[in-house]
Steps between C-alpha positions, in 0.01 A plus 500: 500500500621848401588708805453844339343582173409838351200541274372800307199549270561764220431839649488375856734500796729206556385257769747288698380141612690336776496119493130495403463368145667235297376560135427784268129397500478540882647850470245586231214369718630691803509813290159438341656505158424145375439615142838690472805350321819474706872508456764401754823690480399620153424152367145383411357287775212264524283472819658186624866634489651467842659807648839540646642742747510856381315440170319802359156425353351749262139490404314656202161461346500256220498662157240395243655330196835434674 
């Protein structure tokens, strides 16, 4: 389990999660952004991707046609 992960939705303030969530999907659910697409450290990420210490999760609305 990741000890510290930072997540930020486009246009929002970064949130730091301490030892709370293991996957990208859990972060999306916690932030109520299930329909958003995610990147972890700048790389596209699926909801089941496991998080590591000090990962940065960026969330953005899905773009139609992409």
